[in-house]
Every structure is written in C-alpha cells, then in structure tokens.
C-alpha positions as CSV (number, residue, x, y, z in Angstrom):
1,M,-57.9,-24.5,23.9
2,T,-57.7,-25.5,20.3
3,W,-55.3,-24.7,17.5
4,D,-57.9,-22.5,15.9
5,A,-58.1,-20.4,19.0
6,L,-54.3,-20.0,19.0
7,N,-54.2,-19.0,15.4
8,K,-57.0,-16.5,15.7
9,E,-55.9,-12.9,15.0
10,K,-55.2,-11.1,18.3
11,P,-56.2,-7.5,18.7
12,K,-53.4,-5.0,18.1
13,I,-51.9,-3.5,21.2
14,A,-51.4,0.2,21.2
15,A,-48.7,2.2,23.0
16,S,-50.6,4.2,25.5
17,V,-49.6,7.6,26.8
18,D,-50.6,6.5,30.4
19,G,-48.5,3.3,30.4
20,Y,-51.5,0.9,30.4
21,V,-52.0,-1.7,27.7
22,R,-55.2,-1.4,25.6
23,S,-56.2,-2.4,22.1
24,E,-55.9,0.2,19.3
25,K,-59.6,0.4,19.1
26,D,-60.0,1.1,22.9
27,E,-57.3,3.8,22.7
28,Q,-59.0,5.5,19.8
29,I,-62.4,5.5,21.6
30,L,-60.8,6.8,24.8
31,N,-59.0,9.6,22.9
32,K,-62.3,10.5,21.1
33,H,-64.0,10.8,24.5
34,F,-61.3,13.2,25.7
35,A,-61.6,15.3,22.6
36,N,-65.3,15.5,23.0
37,V,-65.1,16.5,26.6
38,F,-62.5,19.3,26.1
39,K,-63.6,20.6,22.6
40,G,-66.0,23.3,23.8
41,D,-65.3,26.6,25.4
42,E,-66.0,25.3,28.9
43,G,-63.7,22.3,28.4
44,K,-60.9,24.6,27.1
45,K,-61.3,26.9,30.1
46,V,-61.0,23.9,32.4
47,L,-57.9,22.7,30.6
48,E,-56.4,26.3,30.8
49,Y,-57.1,26.2,34.6
50,L,-55.5,22.8,35.0
51,Q,-52.4,24.0,33.1
52,S,-52.2,27.2,35.2
53,I,-52.0,25.2,38.5
54,T,-49.6,22.5,37.1
55,T,-47.4,23.0,34.1
56,E,-47.3,26.8,34.3
57,A,-46.8,26.9,38.1
58,V,-43.4,27.5,39.7
59,A,-42.7,25.6,42.9
60,G,-40.1,27.9,44.5
61,P,-37.1,27.2,46.6
62,N,-38.9,26.1,49.8
63,V,-40.8,23.2,48.2
64,T,-40.4,19.8,49.9
65,S,-39.7,16.6,48.1
66,N,-43.3,15.4,48.8
67,Q,-44.8,18.6,47.4
68,L,-42.7,18.3,44.3
69,F,-43.7,14.7,43.8
70,H,-47.3,15.8,44.1
71,I,-46.9,18.6,41.6
72,E,-45.1,16.4,39.1
73,G,-48.0,13.8,39.4
74,M,-50.5,16.5,38.6
75,R,-48.4,17.7,35.7
76,F,-48.2,14.2,34.3
77,L,-52.0,13.9,34.5
78,V,-52.5,17.2,32.7
79,G,-50.1,16.0,30.0
80,I,-52.1,12.8,29.5
81,I,-55.3,14.8,29.2
82,K,-53.7,17.2,26.6
83,T,-52.2,14.3,24.6
84,R,-55.4,12.3,24.5
85,T,-57.4,15.4,23.5
86,K,-55.0,16.1,20.6
87,K,-55.1,12.5,19.5
88,G,-58.8,12.4,19.7
89,E,-59.1,15.5,17.5
90,N,-57.1,13.6,14.9
91,D,-59.5,10.6,14.5
92,G,-58.4,9.1,17.8
93,R,-54.8,8.3,16.7
C-alpha cells in the first residue's frame, strides 16, 4: 500500500434504513430501484396488501412471543420498502 492509496478519496458512506453500510451512490441506486418497482398501480396494490397484513394488522391478546417477533419483523421489512420507495421518488435521497 502506498501513501497515494491512503490519501485517495474514499466513497462517502450513507446511513442506511436497513442498518447495512453502503456508499451514497449504492443507496441512491437501490432507492431508485424500489421506487421503480412500486410506482405503478400493481406495485401500489402489492404495497397496500403488505401493509394490510403487517402494519395495519392487530395481533390480539392470545399472540405468543414468537408470533409477535415474526409480525414485528414483517412490519420492519414493510417499513424499509416504504422508506426506500419514498427516497427513490425523491432522486434516491
């Protein structure tokens, strides 16, 4: 490794909604992909369906801990999809 390699500008790291580390450019590209997938009527219907079985669903008093963990994981994933879609609609940011 040389000094030039150490002084070379490093890609900017973006805060990711999913907790993984990516460059800003990779985040923008990924967000654009989400926006493209969910921008049409069919994509919006799929997103509505996912919301209906996750964020809009009520678990009830007889839910077990494991069922609740599973539901919360699904809700988190739908939240990632919605956030990335919104960011992708705004130039990927």
